[in-house]
N, C-alpha and C positions, 0 to 999 in steps of 0.2 A: 899349331900343335896338331898332330894327327892321331886319331884313335882307330884302333882295329876292332872289327867285329867279326865274329865267327858265324859261318853259315854252312849248311849242308847242301852239296851238289853232287848227285850221283854217288851218294853214300861216302863222299870224301869231304873231309873238313878243310875248308880254305879260309884264308884271312884276306880281308879287303880293307884298305885304308879309307877313312872318312876324313875329308878336309873340313873340320868344324867351322873354320872361318867362311868357307863357301856356303855352308848350310845357313850360317847366321846371316850372310849377305842376302841370300835368297829369301829368308824369312823377313828381313828388313824391307826388301823390295815389295813383298806381298803386303806387309803392313802399311807401307806407304800408299799403295794403290787403294787399299780399303779406306784409309784416312781421307784420300782425295774424294772418294764417293761420299764419305760422311760430311766433309766440309761443304760439298755441293748441296747436300740435303739440308744442312743448317742454313745455308744462304737462301734456299727456296722457302724454308720455314719462316725466316725473317721477313721475306717479302710478303707473306700472307698474314702476318700479325697486324692487328689494328694499331694505328699510330698512337692511340691514347693508352694502350696497355704498356706503360713504361717499364713496369717490373719484369714482365715477360721478355720484352725486347732487350733489356739489360742482361738478363740471364742468358739469352741466346747469343748475344754479342760476346759474353765472357766465355761461353762454350766454344764459340768460333775461334776466339783468340787462343785458347789453350790447345785446341785441335791443330791450329796453324803452327803453333810453337812446336808441338810434337812432330808434325810433318817435317818441319825444317830440321829438327834434330835427326830424324831418320835419314833425310837426304844427306846431311853432313856425314853421318856414320857411313853410309853407303859410298860416298865419294872418297872418304878417307881409306876405306877398305881397298878401293880401286887404285889408290895412289901409291907412291913409294915412300910415303910419310913426309919426306922432305920436298917432294915435287908432285905436282898435281897435273895430270894430263888435261890440256885445254884445247878448245876449238875456237880459233880467232876469226872474226868476221867484222865487217863494218856495222856499227850500231849507233842509232840516234839516241842520245842520252836522255833527252826529254821524254821520248816514248817509253824508254826503259823505266824511268822514275814514275811516270804516270801509271804504268802497269803495277809497280810495287805498291803505290799508294792505293790504287783501285782494289787490290787484293785484300787490303786491310780496312776497307770502307766501313764495315760493320763496327769494328772496334773504334775507329776514328769518330764515328757518329756517337757511339755510346759514351766515349770519354769527353766528347765536346772539345776536341783539340783542333785548333786551326793550323793547317799545314800550308806553308808558303813555299812554292817551288821557284827557284831562281836559276833557270837554265835557258840558254838560247835554243830555240827550236831547230836551228840548223847545225847545232854542235853534234858532231859524230866522232867516233873513235874506233880503232880496231882492238877488240877484246872478246873474251868469252862471255856473251851476254847472259847465259844461264847461270854461270858462276857468280858474276857480278850482281845479277838479280838476287841470288841467295844471300850474298854479302849485305847488300843494301837493305833487303827485307829484314834480316836479323837485326841490323842496327836500328831500323825504324820501329820494329816491334819493341825493342828495349826503350827507345825514346818515348813511345806511346805509354809504356808501362810506368816510366819514372818521370816523365814530363808532367807539367801542370796544365798549360793551356795553349802553348805555341811550339811549333817545330818549323825549322827552316831547312830545306834541302837545296843545296846549290851545287853547281858544276861549272868549271871553267878550265882553260888551258893555261898553265903556268910553268915556265922553264921546260917546255917540251914534254910536260906531263899532264894527263887529265887528272884534275883534282876534284873529287866528289866529297862534299861535306854535309854532315847531318848534325844539326844543333837542336837542343831542347832547353826549356826553362825550368828544369828540375833542379835537384840538389847537387848534381854533378857526379862524376865518377869518384868512387872511394879511392883512397891512397893506394891500397893494395892492387887495384886494377890498373892504375896509372903506372905503377912499378912494373907490372907484367907486360905492359905494352912496349917496354924497352928491352925485354929479354930476347935473346936469339931463339930460333925454333928448337935448337938442340938443348937449350936450357929450360924450355917452357914445360911447366908441370900442369897437367889438367886438374881442375878442382871444380867444386860445385858453385852455383850461383853465377854472378855476372863475370867471373873470371874463368869460366869453363870452356866448353867446347866451341862456343860461338866465336870467341876471340882467337882461339887457336886456328879455327877454320878460316877466319878472315885473313890471318897472317899467311896461311898457305895459299889462298886464292891470290892475294896481292903478289906474293913472291913468285907465283907461277907465271905471271905476266912480265916478260922481260924483253929488252931490246939491247943487244950487245951485252955490255957489262952492267947496264942499268936494270934493276928489278923493281917491281912495284912494292910499295910499303904502306903501312897504316900508322896512324898516330892518334893518341887519345889525349885530351886536355880538358880543362874546365874554363869557363868564361864565355868567350865569343860574343855574339850580338845579343844572345838571350840570357847569358849568365849561368847556364847549366853545362851539360855534357857537350863536348864537341868531338865528333869522330870524323877523321879524314882518311881517305884512301887515295893514293897517287899511283897512276898507271902510266908507264913510259910509252 
């Protein structure tokens, strides 16, 4: 939607359109940069806290977690603005999957330590795939953040090649996905309705990222289920 504002130039009244979506995107970008600096400051603060000050370290870890979640949401909104809703522009290059997952886990180190959750990574160090590493990083990070929030003590992140697809899986030992979220995972993008909570922007964004990766008639996809090796939530993304 465009809004018009009136201004005076040489005593003549002119109208100039303002693209509100562009203004919003610029504001989101600016907020994202500020949040990045805030997150860095939180990490520096955490490093200076004495190890025996458990309460302070827990509070800092929680603030870091919430700031990271907000940063992820802003990145998602900015990416959706730049997309055509049904398609997301991607930059594909070779990526070593173990390194990518290590980066994701490392960025959540504070919250992992505070929650005392053990993360097992099952990925061949030589496994590589052609994909948009920044988008897949965002996808896996959002899934891991949810697993950390709803898991109890264990998370498994695995990756392998099955039927000419890269299959990345994140499992936790929590209560599992609610039925409403499992239902949404089977909806087409055109039918998907954004809502609050675990069935909101993150799942929609994951669907867009997966679908943007395609080879011929094959497109990436995600799937949600309960059970797996830990008995909780199981998130899978398959990239052709």
